[in-house]
N, C-alpha and C positions, 0 to 999 in steps of 0.2 A: 450121500450129499446132505440130506436133512440132518443126519446125526452130527455132521461137522458144524452145520449152522446152529445146532442146539448146544454146542460146546459153550461153557461159561467163559466169557472173556475177562470179566472182572467182577468183584463184589464190592458194593458200596452200601454202607449202613445196613448190612446183613441182607441186601437185595442182590441177587445174582443176575447180571446182565449177560445174555447170550450173544454170540456173534450175530445171530439172526436179528435180534432186537436192535443191536447197535447199528448194523448195516442198514436196516429198515429206517431207523431214525435219521441217520446221516443223509441217505438218499432223499428222504421226505423233506428234511430241512432245506436241502438244495432246491428241490422241486418247488416248494412253497415260496422260498425267497425269489426264485426266478419268475414265479407267478406274479409277484408284486411289480416286476419290471415289464410285464406284458410280453415277454419274449416267447416265441413259439418253441424254443428249445426246452422249455419247461416240461412239455408233454411227455417226451421219452423218460425223463426223470420221474415224473408223476406215475407213469405206468409201472416202471421198475420198482419204485418204492411201495406201490400198492400191492404188487405181487408178493413182495417180501413181508409186508405187514399182514397180508391175508394169512400166511402160514403162522405168524406169531399170534395173531388174534384167535385163530382156531385152537391152537395149543392152550391159550389162556382162557378159553371158553367165553370170550366176548363175541357172541355169535352175530349180534347186530353190527359190530365193528368189522367182523369178518366179511359179512355180506356187503358192507359199504365198500370194501376194497374192490369188489368186482364192478360196482357202479363206477368207481374211480377209473378202473382200467378201461371200461367201455367208453366213458366220457372223455378219457384221455386220448383214445383213438379218434373220437369225434372231433375233439379240439385240435388235434394234430392235422386232421384232414380239412377242417373248416377255417381255421385261422389263416390269415394272409401270411406270406413270408416275412413281412415287416412286423408281425405280431398283433396283439390286441389293439383295438381302437375303442377304448372305453366310452360308453354312452350311459344315459339314464333310463331306468325302467319306467314304463308308463304307470299311472295310478291303477289302471285296470290290471296290469301285469303284477304289480305289488299285491293287490287284493287277491288275485288268483293264487299267487305263490304262498301267501300267508294262510289262506283258507284251505288249500290242498294240504299243506304241511300239518295244520292243526287236526284236520279230520283223519289223515293217515296216521298221525302220531297216536291218537286215541284208539284207533282201530287195530294197529299193528302190535301194540304192547302185549296184549294177551297171548299172541302167537309166540313171542320170545319167552314168555313165562312157561308156556306149554313144552318148550324144548329144553328147558333148564338153563337159560342164560343167567350169567352172574349178576348183571345189572339190567333191569327191564326198562324203566322209564327213561333213564339217561342214555342207555344204549340205543333205544328207539329214537330218542331226540337226535342223537348223533347220526344215526343211519339216515333218517328222513331229512334232517336239516342239511346234511352233506349232499343228499340227492338234489334238493332244491338249489342249494348254493352252487353245486356243480353245473346244473343246467344254466343258471343265470351267468356263471362265469364263462362257460363256452359261448354264450350269447353276447359276451363282452360287456356286461353291465356292472358298474361299480358297486351296486348294492350287494353283490355276492359277498364282498368282504365283510359287510355288517353281519351277515348270517354266519360266515366262517368264524368271526369273532365270538358270536354266541355259542356256536357248536364247540369251539375250542375250549371255552371256559367250562362248559358242562363236562366235556370229556377229561379235562385236566383234573377236575374234582373226582370224577368217576374212577379214573385209573389210580389216583392217589388213595382213595378209600378202599380200592381193591388190592392195594399193596404193590401195584405196578409202578413203582416210584420213578424209574428211568423214563418210561413212556409218559408218565404224568408230567415230568419236567420238559420233555419234548413238546407236549401239547401246550404247556405254559409258554414256551418260546413261540409256538405257532400263533398263540393269542397276540403276542407282541408283533409278530410279522403281519398278522391280519390287520392291525391298526395301520402299519406302514402301507400295506396294499390298498386299504380303504382310502388313505390320504392321496396316494399316488394316482389311483384310478379316478378318484373324484376330481382331482385337479385336471387330469387329462380330459375328462368328460366335459368339464367347464370350458376348457380351452377350445374344444371342438365346437362349442356353441357360439363362439365369438365370430 
């Protein structure tokens, strides 16, 4: 099965896109877009796309991104179980919550990077940023806070550059689209959070 997924589907600008990378990208784009709508149906897509990308990132030696997929799967299950049937009800993170999120992220980012270096990761600081930023954004998203989309935006920009510099052009393009979708999610969830205050 894995060999079939590793089959080259097409080549663009000398970059070979496998069936695995293409399928992971499409399911991820569907999941992230559904996330902007706050629909609960996004979580099964999120889990499936994370499992596919875990395989691809492991093959590409992006170990931080590989580990991130397991975080996505776990939080996808949490989101599926905790969100109401009607979906997310976006709210605003408290000042204390924002401070804790930023502080925990910064400390862990500095502490975790040397570990990725020790196991031979392709990109250390950006992969660690992606891993830990995604972890914090995922927690905030499951808690239905609109600020999660600000962090997704930052993570997606960093990873777009990382994958482009690493020659993973197709995945870099997918993350560029994620960046645009994060802006849409940010606007939609912020508006919904403001409406709930009225």
